[in-house]
C-alpha positions in Angstrom: -0.3 0.0 -0.2 1.1 3.5 -0.8 1.7 5.5 2.4 1.1 9.0 0.6 0.8 12.6 2.4 -2.7 12.3 3.1 -2.5 8.9 5.0 0.4 10.4 6.9 -2.0 13.3 8.0 -4.9 10.9 8.4 -2.7 8.7 11.0 -1.5 11.8 12.5 -4.9 12.9 13.3 -5.5 9.5 14.6 -3.1 9.6 17.8 -6.2 10.5 19.3 -7.9 7.4 18.6 -11.4 8.9 19.6 -11.2 11.9 17.2 -14.1 11.5 14.4 -13.5 10.9 11.0 -16.2 13.9 10.4 -13.4 16.4 12.2 -10.2 14.8 10.4 -12.1 15.3 7.0 -13.0 18.8 7.8 -9.5 19.6 8.8 -8.0 18.2 5.8 -10.4 19.3 3.4 -11.8 15.8 2.0 -14.6 14.2 2.5 -15.5 11.6 5.4 -16.3 9.0 3.4 -12.6 9.5 2.0 -11.3 9.3 5.6 -13.4 6.2 6.3 -12.0 4.2 3.4 -8.8 5.3 3.7 -8.6 4.2 7.5 -10.6 1.0 6.7 -7.6 0.3 4.0 -5.3 1.1 6.5 -6.1 -1.5 8.8 -6.9 -4.3 5.9 -3.0 -3.9 5.4 -2.0 -4.1 8.9 -0.6 -0.8 9.0 -3.2 0.8 11.6 -4.7 -0.9 14.7 -6.8 0.7 17.2 -6.1 0.2 21.0 -6.7 1.5 24.2 -3.5 2.7 26.1 -2.6 3.8 29.7 -0.2 6.3 31.3 1.5 3.5 33.6 3.3 6.1 36.1 -0.1 7.4 36.9 -1.3 3.8 38.0 -0.5 3.1 41.5 1.3 0.1 42.1 2.2 -0.5 38.4 5.8 -0.3 36.7 6.9 -0.1 33.5 10.5 -1.4 32.6 12.5 -2.4 29.7 14.9 -5.4 30.0 18.0 -6.0 27.9 18.7 -9.8 27.2 21.8 -11.1 26.0 21.4 -14.6 24.6 24.0 -17.3 24.3 22.5 -18.5 20.8 21.4 -16.5 17.8 17.9 -17.8 17.1 17.1 -14.2 17.8 13.6 -14.3 16.2 12.4 -17.5 17.8 13.5 -16.3 21.1 12.1 -12.5 20.8 8.6 -14.6 19.7 8.9 -16.7 22.9 9.8 -13.4 25.3 6.7 -11.8 23.4 4.3 -14.4 25.1 5.4 -14.1 28.6 3.2 -12.5 30.9 3.8 -8.9 31.5 5.8 -8.5 28.0 4.2 -5.4 26.2 6.5 -5.8 23.2 10.1 -7.9 22.3 12.2 -6.1 19.9 15.5 -7.5 18.4 18.2 -4.7 18.3 21.6 -3.7 17.5 24.3 -2.9 20.4 25.0 -4.9 23.5 21.8 -6.7 23.7 20.3 -8.9 21.6 16.3 -8.1 22.6 14.8 -5.5 24.1 11.5 -5.9 26.3 9.1 -3.7 27.5 7.4 -5.1 30.6 4.5 -3.9 32.4 4.0 -4.9 36.1 1.3 -4.6 38.3 0.4 -4.9 41.7 1.5 -8.1 43.3 3.5 -8.8 40.3 7.2 -7.9 40.9 10.6 -7.6 38.7 12.0 -10.2 40.7 8.8 -12.7 39.8 9.0 -11.7 36.1 12.7 -12.5 35.9 12.3 -15.7 38.3 9.3 -17.4 36.8 8.9 -16.0 33.1 12.4 -15.2 31.9 13.7 -18.3 33.5 11.5 -20.4 31.2 13.6 -19.1 28.2 16.6 -21.2 27.3 19.9 -19.5 26.2 19.6 -16.4 28.3 23.2 -15.2 28.6 22.3 -12.0 30.9 19.6 -9.6 31.7 20.0 -6.0 32.6 16.4 -4.2 33.6 15.6 -0.5 33.5 12.6 0.7 35.4 10.7 3.7 34.1 10.4 6.3 37.0 8.6 8.8 34.6 7.6 8.9 31.2 6.9 11.4 28.6 4.5 10.5 25.8 4.6 6.8 27.2 1.7 4.8 26.9 1.3 1.1 26.7 -1.5 -1.3 26.1 -3.0 -2.6 29.7 -2.1 -6.2 29.1 -2.1 -7.8 32.5 
């Protein structure tokens, strides 16, 4: 699918997922049907997905963290897929640099970093090292509530 300037402008407007197609159409000087059609096509192509997100640092008893994972093997895609299915994992990304995979993890009340590492990460074979980075305060940082 061609992502032209109009599609980019629509995606920018949809940063607020509750914004009406009519308001977007009025701002872009095109019809509401055009907006609806383009949004549907973006969704059909897998480019756009709507979901609710939360700002973690205002939720009592919740923490967001990043976990750098170094593997003993080079099965990066397989391992990233395994990590993505663990409880609390928002995302798993294969990266360059000192780690092989970076996890974004949501911890809720009664679910600690120690539990995540000893009960979840320990299930994955070939983990060499992990390093955690707890988010104290996020800016423009919202994640889906997955717990």
